[in-house]
C-alpha positions as CSV (number, residue, x, y, z in Angstrom):
1,M,-0.6,-0.5,-25.5
2,F,-3.0,-0.8,-22.6
3,L,-3.4,2.4,-20.5
4,G,-4.1,2.4,-16.8
5,A,-4.8,5.1,-14.3
6,A,-2.9,5.7,-11.0
7,L,-5.3,6.1,-8.1
8,N,-4.3,9.0,-5.8
9,P,-4.5,8.1,-2.1
10,F,-3.6,11.8,-1.3
11,S,-6.5,13.3,-3.2
12,D,-9.7,14.7,-1.7
13,E,-11.5,12.5,-4.2
14,L,-12.6,9.1,-2.7
15,L,-10.8,6.1,-4.2
16,S,-14.2,4.6,-5.2
17,D,-15.1,7.8,-7.1
18,Q,-11.7,7.7,-8.9
19,V,-12.3,4.0,-9.8
20,D,-15.7,4.8,-11.2
21,A,-14.4,7.8,-13.3
22,Y,-11.6,5.7,-14.8
23,A,-13.9,2.8,-15.7
24,N,-16.2,5.2,-17.4
25,A,-13.3,6.8,-19.3
26,G,-12.3,3.4,-20.7
27,F,-9.1,2.6,-18.9
28,S,-8.0,-1.0,-18.8
29,Y,-6.9,-1.1,-15.2
30,V,-6.1,1.0,-12.1
31,D,-2.8,1.2,-10.3
32,L,-2.6,1.8,-6.5
33,A,0.5,2.9,-4.6
34,F,-0.2,1.8,-1.0
35,D,1.0,4.9,0.7
36,Y,-0.2,6.8,3.7
37,P,-3.0,7.6,4.5
38,L,-3.8,4.1,3.3
39,T,-3.1,1.4,5.9
40,P,-4.0,-2.3,6.0
41,E,-6.4,-1.4,8.8
42,N,-8.4,1.2,6.9
43,F,-8.5,-0.4,3.4
44,D,-11.3,-2.8,2.7
45,A,-9.6,-5.1,0.2
46,P,-12.5,-7.5,-0.5
47,R,-14.9,-4.6,-1.2
48,F,-12.4,-2.8,-3.4
49,G,-11.6,-6.0,-5.4
50,K,-15.3,-6.7,-5.9
51,N,-15.8,-3.2,-7.2
52,L,-13.0,-3.7,-9.7
53,D,-14.5,-7.1,-10.8
54,D,-17.9,-5.5,-11.3
55,L,-16.3,-2.8,-13.5
56,K,-14.1,-5.3,-15.3
57,L,-10.9,-3.3,-14.4
58,G,-7.5,-4.9,-13.9
59,F,-5.4,-4.0,-10.9
60,C,-1.7,-3.3,-10.3
61,G,-0.3,-2.6,-6.9
62,Q,2.7,-0.8,-5.4
63,T,4.2,-1.1,-1.9
64,P,4.9,2.1,-0.1
65,V,7.5,4.2,-1.8
66,L,9.9,5.0,1.1
67,L,10.6,1.8,2.9
68,P,14.1,1.4,4.3
69,F,15.0,-1.8,2.5
70,A,18.7,-0.9,2.5
71,S,19.1,0.4,6.0
72,P,22.5,-0.6,7.5
73,Y,20.5,-1.8,10.5
74,A,19.2,-5.4,10.1
75,N,16.2,-4.8,12.5
76,V,15.1,-1.8,10.4
77,R,15.3,-3.8,7.2
78,A,13.3,-6.5,8.8
79,E,10.5,-4.0,9.7
80,A,10.6,-2.7,6.2
81,V,10.0,-6.2,4.9
82,K,7.1,-6.7,7.4
83,S,5.5,-3.4,6.2
84,A,5.9,-4.4,2.6
85,L,4.3,-7.8,3.2
86,A,1.3,-6.3,5.0
87,A,0.8,-4.0,2.0
88,I,1.3,-6.9,-0.5
89,D,-1.3,-9.0,1.3
90,V,-3.9,-6.2,1.1
91,L,-3.2,-5.5,-2.5
92,T,-3.2,-9.2,-3.6
93,G,-6.3,-9.6,-1.5
94,A,-8.0,-7.0,-3.7
95,G,-6.8,-8.8,-6.9
96,A,-3.4,-7.4,-7.7
97,R,-1.0,-9.9,-9.3
98,N,1.9,-7.6,-10.1
99,I,3.5,-5.8,-7.2
100,V,6.0,-2.9,-7.6
101,L,8.9,-2.6,-5.1
102,H,10.9,0.6,-4.9
103,P,14.6,0.3,-4.1
104,D,15.9,2.2,-1.1
105,N,18.4,4.8,-2.2
106,A,18.7,6.7,1.0
107,Y,22.2,5.8,2.3
108,S,24.8,7.7,0.3
109,F,27.5,6.8,2.8
110,L,27.2,3.1,1.8
111,K,29.2,1.7,-1.1
112,P,27.1,1.0,-4.1
113,E,27.6,-2.8,-3.8
114,Q,26.4,-2.7,-0.2
115,L,23.4,-0.7,-1.1
116,I,22.5,-3.2,-3.8
117,A,23.1,-6.1,-1.5
118,F,20.9,-4.8,1.3
119,N,18.0,-4.1,-1.2
120,V,18.4,-7.6,-2.7
121,E,18.4,-9.2,0.8
122,S,15.1,-7.5,1.6
123,F,13.6,-8.3,-1.8
124,Q,14.7,-12.0,-1.5
125,A,12.9,-12.2,1.9
126,I,9.8,-10.8,0.4
127,R,9.8,-13.2,-2.5
128,E,10.4,-16.2,-0.2
129,A,7.5,-15.1,1.9
130,R,5.2,-14.6,-1.1
131,P,6.5,-16.8,-3.9
132,D,3.3,-16.6,-6.1
133,V,3.5,-12.9,-6.7
134,Q,5.2,-11.3,-9.7
135,F,7.5,-8.6,-8.4
136,L,8.6,-5.6,-10.4
137,I,11.4,-3.2,-9.4
138,E,11.1,0.5,-10.3
139,N,13.9,2.6,-11.6
140,L,14.5,5.8,-9.6
141,H,15.3,9.3,-10.6
142,T,18.2,9.8,-8.2
143,G,21.0,7.7,-6.8
144,I,22.5,4.5,-8.2
145,F,19.1,3.0,-9.1
146,N,18.8,5.4,-12.0
147,R,21.2,3.3,-14.0
148,T,20.6,0.1,-15.9
149,Q,23.9,-1.4,-14.6
150,T,22.6,-1.2,-11.1
151,M,19.3,-2.8,-12.0
152,N,21.0,-5.6,-13.9
153,S,23.2,-6.3,-10.8
154,A,20.1,-6.6,-8.7
155,L,18.2,-8.7,-11.2
156,D,21.1,-11.1,-11.4
157,C,20.4,-11.9,-7.8
158,L,16.6,-11.9,-8.1
159,P,15.4,-14.6,-10.6
160,G,11.9,-13.9,-11.9
161,F,11.9,-10.2,-11.0
162,K,11.3,-7.7,-13.8
163,I,11.4,-4.0,-14.3
164,V,8.7,-1.4,-14.2
165,L,10.0,1.5,-16.2
166,D,9.1,5.0,-15.0
167,V,9.7,7.3,-18.0
168,G,9.6,10.4,-15.9
169,H,12.4,9.1,-13.8
170,V,14.4,8.3,-17.0
171,L,14.2,11.9,-18.1
172,V,15.3,13.4,-14.8
173,A,18.0,10.8,-14.3
174,A,19.4,11.3,-17.8
175,K,20.1,14.9,-17.0
176,K,22.1,13.6,-14.0
177,Q,24.1,11.1,-16.1
178,G,21.7,8.2,-15.6
179,S,20.8,5.7,-18.3
180,S,19.0,6.7,-21.5
181,M,15.7,5.4,-22.7
182,D,17.4,3.1,-25.2
183,D,19.5,1.6,-22.4
184,W,16.4,0.9,-20.3
185,L,14.5,-0.7,-23.2
186,S,17.2,-3.5,-23.2
187,L,16.0,-4.7,-19.8
188,P,13.1,-7.1,-19.0
189,I,10.3,-4.6,-18.8
190,A,7.0,-5.9,-17.6
191,H,5.2,-2.6,-17.1
192,M,5.6,1.2,-17.4
193,H,4.7,4.4,-15.5
194,W,4.1,7.4,-17.6
195,S,4.3,10.8,-16.0
196,E,5.3,14.4,-16.9
197,N,7.9,16.7,-15.5
198,D,10.2,19.6,-16.3
199,G,13.3,17.4,-16.8
200,L,14.7,18.6,-13.4
201,T,12.4,17.2,-10.7
202,D,10.0,14.2,-10.5
203,Q,6.7,16.1,-10.6
204,H,4.0,13.6,-11.8
205,A,2.3,16.6,-13.5
206,W,-0.3,16.6,-16.2
207,H,0.8,15.3,-19.6
208,G,1.7,17.7,-22.4
209,G,2.8,20.5,-20.1
210,G,6.4,19.4,-19.5
211,S,9.4,18.5,-21.4
212,M,8.8,14.8,-22.1
213,P,9.8,13.8,-25.7
214,W,6.7,11.6,-26.2
215,N,6.8,11.3,-29.9
216,A,10.5,10.2,-29.9
217,W,9.9,7.7,-27.1
218,F,6.8,6.1,-28.7
219,G,9.0,5.6,-31.8
220,Q,11.6,3.8,-29.6
221,F,8.9,1.7,-28.0
222,Q,7.7,0.3,-31.3
223,G,8.7,-3.3,-31.6
224,R,10.3,-3.3,-28.2
225,Y,7.5,-2.7,-25.8
226,D,3.7,-2.9,-26.2
227,G,2.3,-3.8,-22.8
228,T,0.7,-1.9,-20.0
229,A,1.4,1.7,-19.0
230,T,0.0,3.6,-16.0
231,I,-0.6,7.3,-16.3
232,E,0.7,8.7,-13.0
233,I,-0.6,12.1,-12.1
234,Y,-0.5,13.0,-8.4
235,R,-0.8,16.7,-8.9
236,G,-4.4,16.8,-10.0
237,L,-7.8,15.2,-10.0
238,S,-9.2,12.2,-11.9
239,Q,-10.2,14.5,-14.8
240,D,-6.6,15.5,-15.3
241,T,-5.7,11.8,-15.8
242,I,-8.6,11.3,-18.2
243,A,-7.4,14.4,-20.2
244,A,-3.9,12.9,-20.2
245,K,-5.3,9.7,-21.7
246,A,-6.8,11.6,-24.6
247,F,-3.5,13.5,-25.1
248,L,-1.4,10.3,-25.2
249,E,-3.8,8.3,-27.3
250,K,-3.4,10.8,-30.1
251,L,0.3,10.1,-30.1
252,L,0.2,6.3,-29.8
């Protein structure tokens, strides 16, 4: 298993300082969710990418989490696609080859099949515009995208797309009758996000302080998944992520 660290764009720590800390701690790669306050205008992709190359760190990227890909208004969906493409160009310009897209779950008044169809339409437009990028869809902790059946329906319409499995989302969703870890491991998983929570809300807290059944899950992963996993902590500093790495490596 190759562990990566999620960079925190909301932190008081500079991204460059976080990158240096994670390289020194022995992470294989860093993962960046391109959320505000980051914008294509204030992010120096060539400089960022060169720093990663110098440190021999891999790089995964995520488009902004809350883009209205499934809005019932076509013009809003089109703007969401434009925003995603701008982020994708910056992230790939810095060296990312895998890009995470987050389904839009915001319209509970839409029928499930329509919600899936609007997301798929947006994702197809993104793929057609950037055919050389490997796109991954992330499972959510609420709504219909916390079920493997929904993901399978979307993947059927999106050849070449794969899943990034957020295990924190699995735990919260399972309490709300979502799919189990065993269900998720049957899907084409290309990447994982590891975070900690209390089983009720998606917290991205430090590892070992919540209710995640890590030992049981690692037993399920054996023989079924042995790829990359990003430690996602957005409620702390880089030292918390480094401590989480030490905690998790003892269990692997």
